[in-house]
C-alpha positions in Angstrom: -0.1 0.1 0.0 1.8 3.2 -1.2 0.2 6.4 0.0 1.0 9.7 -1.8 3.3 11.9 0.3 4.3 9.2 2.6 8.1 8.0 2.1 9.0 4.6 0.9 9.8 2.0 3.8 13.2 2.0 5.2 14.5 -0.8 7.5 18.1 -0.3 8.4 20.6 -1.1 11.1 22.5 2.1 12.1 25.4 2.4 14.4 24.7 2.5 18.0 26.0 4.7 20.7 28.1 1.8 22.2 29.0 -1.8 22.1 26.2 -4.2 22.4 23.8 -1.5 21.3 21.9 -1.8 17.9 19.8 0.9 16.3 17.0 -0.1 13.9 16.1 2.9 11.6 12.7 2.4 10.5 10.5 4.7 8.3 7.6 4.9 5.9 5.0 2.3 5.7 5.7 -0.8 7.7 3.2 -3.6 6.8 3.0 -7.2 5.5 5.1 -6.3 2.5 8.2 -5.5 4.7 7.6 -7.7 7.8 10.0 -10.4 6.3 12.8 -7.9 5.9 12.2 -6.5 9.5 12.4 -10.3 10.8 15.7 -10.7 9.1 17.0 -7.5 10.3 16.2 -8.5 13.9 17.5 -12.0 13.5 20.8 -10.5 12.3 20.8 -8.2 15.4 20.1 -11.2 17.6 23.0 -13.4 15.9 25.4 -10.4 16.6 24.6 -10.5 20.4 23.3 -7.0 20.9 22.0 -6.6 24.3 20.1 -3.6 23.6 18.1 -2.8 20.5 16.3 0.8 20.0 13.9 0.9 17.2 13.6 4.4 15.9 10.0 4.7 14.9 10.2 8.6 14.4 9.7 8.4 10.6 7.1 5.7 10.4 3.9 6.9 8.9 1.8 3.7 9.1 2.2 0.4 10.8 -0.2 -2.7 10.4 -0.9 -5.4 12.9 1.6 -7.7 11.1 4.4 -5.2 12.0 3.3 -5.0 15.5 3.3 -8.5 15.8 6.8 -8.6 14.5 7.8 -5.9 17.1 6.4 -8.1 19.9 8.1 -11.0 18.5 11.5 -9.0 18.6 10.9 -7.9 22.2 10.1 -11.4 23.3 13.2 -13.0 21.6 15.3 -10.1 22.8 14.0 -10.7 26.3 14.7 -14.4 26.2 18.3 -13.8 25.7 18.6 -11.4 28.4 18.3 -8.3 26.2 15.8 -5.4 25.7 14.0 -3.8 22.9 
């Protein structure tokens, strides 16, 4: 779903402020179409052993329930490993 005036979806990992910290830079429309990319991004962060993950949602224009579920999955997976989202 593309809405006029809304930026394209962006899902990137950016440098965190310190060791063990990952920042996920998310923007645009986050929905079913990008949920797989988000899951891969989170799985990569988990594999790297980051203990704190910050999801920057500042530029998110829309998020559907699929992405909300993925955020909750990430929160649970990080918590199970002793980390935080």
